[in-house]
C-alpha positions as CSV (number, residue, x, y, z in Angstrom):
1,X,8.8,17.6,9.6
2,X,5.5,18.8,10.8
3,X,3.6,16.5,12.5
4,X,-0.5,16.5,12.1
5,X,-2.8,15.6,15.1
6,X,-5.2,13.0,13.9
7,X,-8.4,14.2,13.1
8,X,-10.9,12.5,16.0
9,X,-15.1,11.9,14.2
10,X,-16.3,15.5,15.6
11,X,-13.6,17.6,14.1
12,X,-14.2,16.5,10.4
13,X,-17.3,17.2,7.8
14,X,-20.9,14.6,8.2
15,X,-19.2,13.3,4.8
16,X,-16.2,12.6,5.9
17,X,-17.9,11.5,9.5
18,X,-20.4,8.9,7.9
19,X,-17.1,7.0,6.7
20,X,-15.5,6.9,9.6
21,X,-19.3,4.9,11.1
22,X,-18.4,2.7,7.7
23,X,-14.8,2.2,8.4
24,X,-15.5,1.9,11.8
25,X,-18.2,-1.0,11.0
26,X,-16.5,-2.3,8.5
27,X,-12.5,-2.9,10.1
28,X,-13.3,-1.4,14.2
29,X,-11.3,1.6,14.1
30,X,-10.2,4.4,11.9
31,X,-6.8,4.3,10.7
32,X,-4.8,7.7,11.6
33,X,-4.0,7.6,8.0
34,X,-8.0,7.2,6.5
35,X,-9.0,9.9,9.7
36,X,-6.2,12.2,8.3
37,X,-7.0,12.6,4.9
38,X,-10.9,13.8,6.0
39,X,-8.5,17.4,6.8
40,X,-10.1,17.9,3.1
41,X,-13.7,17.9,2.4
42,X,-13.0,15.4,0.2
43,X,-10.2,13.1,0.2
44,X,-11.3,10.5,1.8
45,X,-13.9,9.9,-0.3
46,X,-11.4,9.6,-3.3
47,X,-9.3,7.6,-1.5
48,X,-11.3,5.1,-1.0
49,X,-12.7,4.6,-4.0
50,X,-9.3,4.8,-5.7
51,X,-8.1,1.8,-3.1
52,X,-11.2,0.2,-3.7
53,X,-12.2,0.0,-7.0
54,X,-12.3,-2.7,-9.7
55,X,-9.1,-4.5,-10.7
56,X,-8.2,-7.5,-12.2
57,X,-5.6,-8.1,-9.6
58,X,-6.7,-10.6,-6.8
59,X,-6.3,-9.2,-3.0
60,X,-3.4,-11.2,-1.7
61,X,-2.0,-9.8,-5.5
62,X,-2.6,-6.3,-4.2
63,X,-0.4,-6.5,-0.7
64,X,2.5,-7.9,-2.9
65,X,2.2,-4.1,-4.6
66,X,1.5,-2.4,-1.4
67,X,4.3,-3.8,0.4
68,X,7.1,-3.4,-1.9
69,X,5.4,0.3,-3.0
70,X,6.3,1.0,0.7
71,X,9.4,-0.3,1.4
72,X,11.0,1.5,-1.1
73,X,8.8,4.7,-0.7
74,X,10.3,4.1,2.9
75,X,6.4,4.8,4.8
76,X,6.1,3.4,7.7
77,X,2.7,3.0,8.4
78,X,2.1,1.7,5.4
79,X,4.1,-1.1,6.0
80,X,2.8,-1.2,9.2
81,X,-0.4,-1.6,7.7
82,X,0.5,-3.3,5.1
83,X,3.1,-6.3,6.7
84,X,-0.6,-7.0,8.6
85,X,-3.0,-7.1,5.9
86,X,-0.4,-9.3,4.0
87,X,-0.8,-11.9,6.7
88,X,-3.9,-11.8,6.9
89,X,-3.9,-12.7,3.0
90,X,-1.6,-15.6,3.9
91,X,1.7,-14.3,3.9
92,X,4.0,-15.5,6.3
93,X,6.9,-13.3,7.9
94,X,9.5,-14.5,5.8
95,X,7.9,-13.8,3.1
96,X,6.4,-10.3,3.9
97,X,9.4,-9.5,4.2
98,X,11.0,-10.7,0.7
99,X,8.0,-9.0,-0.9
100,X,8.9,-5.8,0.6
101,X,12.6,-6.0,-1.3
102,X,10.9,-6.9,-4.1
103,X,10.7,-10.5,-5.0
104,X,9.3,-13.4,-3.9
105,X,11.1,-16.6,-4.5
106,X,8.4,-18.7,-3.4
107,X,6.0,-18.2,-6.7
108,X,7.4,-17.4,-10.1
109,X,3.8,-15.1,-10.6
110,X,4.2,-12.6,-8.0
111,X,7.8,-12.3,-7.7
112,X,7.7,-10.8,-11.3
113,X,5.2,-8.1,-10.0
114,X,7.0,-7.8,-6.8
115,X,10.1,-6.3,-8.9
116,X,7.5,-4.8,-11.5
117,X,6.3,-3.0,-8.9
118,X,9.8,-2.0,-7.2
119,X,11.1,-1.2,-10.8
120,X,7.6,0.8,-11.2
121,X,8.5,2.7,-8.0
122,X,12.3,3.8,-8.3
123,X,12.3,4.6,-11.6
124,X,9.4,7.4,-10.4
125,X,7.1,5.2,-13.5
126,X,10.3,4.6,-15.6
127,X,10.1,0.8,-15.8
128,X,12.9,-0.9,-16.8
129,X,12.1,-3.3,-19.7
130,X,13.5,-6.4,-18.5
131,X,11.2,-6.0,-15.7
132,X,7.9,-5.6,-18.1
133,X,9.1,-8.5,-19.9
134,X,9.6,-11.0,-17.6
135,X,6.2,-9.9,-16.0
136,X,4.4,-10.6,-19.0
137,X,7.0,-13.9,-19.0
138,X,5.4,-14.5,-15.6
139,X,1.4,-15.1,-17.2
140,X,0.4,-11.6,-15.9
141,X,-1.4,-9.3,-19.2
142,X,-1.4,-5.8,-20.2
143,X,-5.0,-5.5,-18.0
144,X,-2.6,-6.5,-14.8
145,X,0.2,-4.2,-15.8
146,X,-2.6,-1.2,-16.1
147,X,-3.5,-2.0,-12.8
148,X,-0.5,-2.5,-10.8
149,X,0.2,0.9,-12.5
150,X,-2.9,2.4,-11.0
151,X,-1.7,0.5,-7.7
152,X,1.5,1.3,-7.3
153,X,-0.1,5.4,-7.4
154,X,-2.2,4.5,-4.7
155,X,-0.3,2.9,-2.7
156,X,2.7,6.2,-3.8
157,X,-0.1,9.0,-2.2
158,X,-0.3,6.7,0.6
159,X,2.8,7.2,1.8
160,X,3.2,10.4,1.3
161,X,0.2,11.8,2.5
162,X,2.3,9.6,6.1
163,X,6.2,11.1,5.1
164,X,4.6,14.8,4.8
165,X,2.0,14.6,8.2
166,X,3.9,11.7,10.1
167,X,0.4,10.5,12.0
168,X,1.3,7.8,14.6
169,X,1.3,4.5,13.3
170,X,-1.1,2.7,14.7
171,X,-0.8,-1.4,13.9
172,X,1.8,-3.1,15.0
173,X,5.3,-1.6,13.8
174,X,7.3,-3.7,10.4
175,X,10.2,-5.4,11.3
176,X,13.7,-3.4,9.7
177,X,14.0,-5.2,6.3
178,X,17.3,-3.9,7.1
179,X,18.0,-6.2,9.8
180,X,16.9,-9.5,8.2
181,X,19.0,-8.9,5.2
182,X,22.1,-7.4,6.6
């Protein structure tokens, strides 16, 4: 598998330079994965528009999906990034690990969300009916279902970009799940 160099600001288009500047102001740095999108004139802006689009899911709920999907797809970059973001959204280390495994014993509603995200990802979109029924029984709506599916797609895109390019992870590494579950 080939490794890509992370493009620097001077190596990307003016449009992407402006996005780099905005990311620098908002986040404090340009994450390597986002910089990699800038190999394309349009991909970075398009991805950020999708990732930041309005949704019925709250930030903490989005991290439930991001963690479950990234674990199924074995994306070291996204697991590292979303472990950090999950903690910023109030999850403990133990909760992050449980969410990555596709569950949330600490919250019935988030458990149904994590199980759905994991099931959709594992089954390439063909969610098991019992998992969908459990999702609705936990109080989620059809709007939440569609928004969850869109978020699974969003995170899968990033997972695939990293799995293909293998750019360096610039977040603290996530603990391997198998060492915790074993």
